[in-house]
C-alpha positions in Angstrom: 0.0 0.0 0.0 2.8 2.4 0.9 4.6 1.5 -2.4 1.4 2.3 -4.3 0.9 5.6 -2.5 4.4 6.7 -3.3 4.0 5.8 -7.0 0.6 7.5 -7.2 1.9 10.7 -5.8 4.6 10.8 -8.5 2.2 10.0 -11.3 -1.0 11.9 -10.3 -0.6 14.8 -12.8 -0.3 12.2 -15.7 -3.5 10.4 -14.5 -5.5 13.6 -14.1 -4.6 14.5 -17.7 -5.6 11.0 -18.8 -9.1 11.4 -17.2 -9.7 14.7 -19.0 -8.7 13.2 -22.4 -10.9 10.2 -21.9 -13.9 12.4 -21.1 -13.3 15.0 -23.8 -15.3 13.4 -26.7 -18.2 12.3 -24.5 -18.7 15.9 -23.3 -19.9 16.8 -26.9 -17.9 20.0 -26.7 -15.1 21.3 -28.9 -11.8 19.5 -28.0 -9.8 21.5 -25.5 -7.0 19.2 -24.4 -6.3 17.4 -27.8 -3.3 15.4 -26.5 -1.3 14.6 -23.4 1.2 17.4 -23.6 -1.3 20.1 -24.5 -3.6 18.7 -21.8 -1.1 19.3 -19.1 -0.5 22.8 -20.3 -4.2 23.7 -20.5 -5.0 22.4 -17.1 -2.0 24.2 -15.5 -2.8 27.4 -17.4 -6.5 27.6 -16.8 -6.8 26.0 -13.3 -3.3 26.3 -11.9 -0.5 23.7 -11.5 -2.1 22.4 -8.3 -5.1 21.3 -10.4 -2.9 18.5 -11.7 -3.1 17.0 -8.2 -6.9 17.1 -7.9 -8.1 13.9 -6.2 -4.8 13.1 -4.6 -6.3 12.5 -1.2 -8.7 9.7 -2.3 -6.0 8.5 -4.7 -3.6 7.8 -1.8 -6.4 6.3 0.2 -7.2 4.0 -2.7 -3.6 2.9 -3.0 -3.3 2.1 0.7 -6.4 -0.1 0.4 -6.3 -1.5 -3.2 -2.6 -2.0 -3.6 -2.2 -3.4 -0.2 -4.7 -6.2 -1.0 -3.5 -6.6 -4.6 0.1 -7.1 -3.8 -0.4 -8.6 -0.3 -2.8 -11.3 -1.6 -0.9 -12.3 -4.8 1.7 -14.6 -3.2 -0.7 -16.3 -0.8 -3.2 -16.9 -3.6 -0.5 -18.2 -5.8 0.6 -20.6 -3.1 -3.0 -21.6 -2.5 -3.3 -22.5 -6.2 -0.5 -25.0 -5.7 2.8 -23.3 -6.1 5.7 -25.7 -5.9 9.0 -24.0 -4.8 11.0 -26.8 -6.6 9.3 -26.2 -10.0 8.4 -23.2 -12.1 4.9 -21.9 -11.4 2.6 -22.2 -14.5 1.8 -18.8 -16.0 -1.9 -19.4 -15.7 -1.6 -19.7 -12.0 0.2 -16.3 -11.9 -2.6 -14.8 -14.0 -5.3 -16.3 -11.8 -3.6 -15.1 -8.6 -3.1 -11.6 -9.9 -6.7 -11.4 -11.2 -8.3 -12.6 -8.0 -6.1 -10.3 -5.8 -6.8 -7.3 -8.0 -10.6 -7.9 -8.3 -11.0 -8.2 -4.5 -8.9 -5.2 -3.8 -10.7 -3.0 -6.3 -14.2 -4.0 -5.2 -13.4 -2.9 -1.6 -11.6 0.3 -2.7 -14.3 1.4 -5.2 -15.5 4.4 -3.2 -12.1 6.0 -3.2 -11.7 5.3 -6.9 -15.0 7.0 -7.6 -14.1 10.1 -5.6 -10.7 10.3 -7.2 -12.0 10.2 -10.7 -14.8 12.7 -10.1 -12.4 15.1 -8.5 -9.9 14.7 -11.4 -12.7 15.4 -13.9 -13.8 18.6 -12.1 -12.5 21.4 -14.3 -13.9 24.3 -12.2 -11.6 27.0 -11.0 -13.0 26.5 -7.5 -13.3 22.7 -7.6 -15.8 20.8 -5.4 -14.2 19.5 -2.2 -13.8 15.9 -1.3 -16.6 16.1 1.3 -18.9 17.8 -1.1 -18.3 15.2 -3.8 -19.0 12.5 -1.1 -22.2 14.3 -0.1 -23.4 14.5 -3.8 -22.8 10.8 -4.3 -24.6 9.9 -1.1 -27.6 12.1 -1.8 -28.1 10.7 -5.3 -27.5 7.0 -4.5 -27.1 6.4 -0.8 -24.3 4.2 0.5 -24.5 2.0 -2.6 -23.8 5.1 -4.7 -20.2 4.8 -3.7 -20.0 1.5 -5.6 -21.1 3.1 -8.9 -19.3 1.4 -11.7 -17.9 -1.3 -9.4 -18.4 -4.0 -12.0 -16.3 -2.2 -14.6 -13.7 -1.3 -11.9 -13.5 -5.0 -11.0 -13.2 -6.1 -14.6 -10.4 -3.6 -15.1 -8.7 -4.7 -11.9 -8.9 -8.4 -12.7 -7.3 -7.8 -16.2 -4.7 -5.4 -14.7 -3.9 -7.6 -11.8 -3.5 -10.7 -13.9 -1.5 -9.0 -16.6 0.7 -6.7 -14.4 1.6 -9.1 -11.6 2.0 -12.2 -13.8 4.1 -10.3 -16.4 6.3 -8.8 -13.7 6.7 -12.2 -12.1 7.5 -13.9 -15.4 9.7 -11.1 -16.7 11.9 -11.2 -13.6 12.5 -14.9 -14.2 13.2 -14.5 -18.0 15.5 -11.5 -17.5 17.5 -13.5 -14.9 17.6 -16.8 -16.8 18.1 -15.4 -20.3 20.1 -12.1 -19.8 21.6 -12.8 -16.3 20.0 -9.6 -14.9 19.5 -9.4 -11.1 18.8 -6.6 -8.6 17.8 -3.1 -9.8 18.2 -3.7 -13.6 16.0 -6.8 -13.3 13.3 -5.0 -11.3 13.3 -2.0 -13.7 13.2 -4.1 -16.8 10.4 -6.3 -15.4 8.4 -3.2 -14.3 8.6 -1.6 -17.8 7.4 -4.8 -19.4 4.6 -5.2 -16.9 3.5 -1.5 -17.3 3.2 -1.8 -21.1 1.4 -5.1 -20.9 -1.3 -3.9 -18.6 -2.0 -0.7 -20.4 -2.5 -2.6 -23.7 -5.0 -5.0 -22.1 -6.9 -2.5 -19.8 -7.1 0.7 -22.0 -10.7 0.1 -23.2 -12.0 -0.9 -19.8 -10.2 2.0 -18.2 -12.0 4.4 -20.6 -15.3 2.8 -19.9 -14.8 3.1 -16.1 -13.9 6.8 -16.3 -16.8 7.7 -18.6 -19.3 5.7 -16.6 -18.3 7.1 -13.2 -18.3 10.7 -14.4 -21.3 10.7 -16.8 -23.6 12.7 -14.6 -20.8 15.1 -13.6 -19.9 15.8 -17.3 -23.5 16.3 -18.2 -23.8 19.0 -15.4 -20.5 20.7 -16.5 -21.4 20.9 -20.2 -25.2 20.7 -20.4 -24.8 17.7 -22.8 -26.9 14.6 -22.4 -24.4 11.9 -21.3 -26.0 8.7 -20.2 -24.7 5.1 -19.9 -26.4 2.0 -18.6 -23.2 0.1 -17.9 -19.5 -0.1 -18.7 -20.3 -2.3 -21.7 -22.8 0.4 -22.9 -20.0 2.9 -22.7 -17.8 0.8 -25.0 -20.7 0.2 -27.5 -21.6 3.9 -27.7 -18.0 4.9 -28.0 -17.3 2.5 -30.9 -20.6 3.6 -32.6 -19.9 7.4 -32.3 -16.1 7.6 -32.3 -14.8 4.4 -33.8 -13.0 1.5 -32.3 -9.7 3.4 -31.9 -11.5 5.7 -29.5 -11.3 2.9 -26.9 -7.6 3.7 -26.7 -8.1 7.4 -26.1 -5.6 8.5 -23.5 -3.4 5.5 -24.2 -0.2 7.6 -24.2 -0.8 9.2 -20.8 -1.8 5.7 -19.5 1.5 4.3 -20.6 3.4 7.5 -19.5 1.9 6.9 -16.1 2.2 3.1 -16.1 6.0 3.1 -16.8 7.2 5.3 -13.9 4.3 4.1 -11.7 5.1 0.4 -12.1 8.9 1.0 -11.7 8.4 3.1 -8.5 5.7 0.8 -7.1 7.6 -2.4 -7.8 10.9 -1.1 -6.5 9.3 0.3 -3.3 7.3 -3.0 -2.9 10.5 -5.1 -3.2 12.5 -3.0 -0.8 9.8 -2.5 1.8 8.8 -6.2 1.7 12.5 -7.2 2.1 12.9 -4.8 5.0 9.8 -6.4 6.7 10.8 -9.9 5.9 7.9 -10.5 3.5 8.2 -12.8 0.5 7.8 -11.2 -3.0 7.8 -12.7 -6.4 
């Protein structure tokens, strides 16, 4: 959890820009951000540099909960599935362990995820506070309102957890056995591979999650009619109106975030776990 919080703090501006890019077309307004680099400039110029860190409080809370469970449960679940220390663990077991750990963690942490994304999507010069966003969610949906979009969030987390942790685990072995890499070079190399792999597999679901969670908010900000029945409905409408490539909108900032995020998180995880005497992959 601490490893995830450190990585999230470093990468929050990139993710805020990603959320704005993903929502841009659904707002039915003239494009303002266009691309990743222009997006950062526009946000900083119009809302101030601090706006790039909108949603940082729930983001850190999310990492302390979600990442703690995702990383903390991976090794125990892999062992439960029948890991043999004398033999190489089958890749499917790594995928299953990562997916189960990620899905469980994301379901529990969904309220913080929802608050984070809504605060990042808020483009007002005087943005709504965390408590105000929480009150709006509660008034419109009660306690269950905090689990808006949970099915899409879990789908994304299962794919991400399976891809990221399994790829990181497998890449460390391959880099050691094939290239003789150990220590920091091995961890950085495996992190880069894991980051790219999970962005490729989760980009469409990530876009669906963002748009579904912020649909009402974007409608209020722009006056446009933005309605989705589910995460799958987001994907269907996006493909119909913007084409299949639109599902990868915000891909570059996702990867730009994934690369340093995965490196920082994985290194912090390895070192903190070793310091506490906890087994890692």
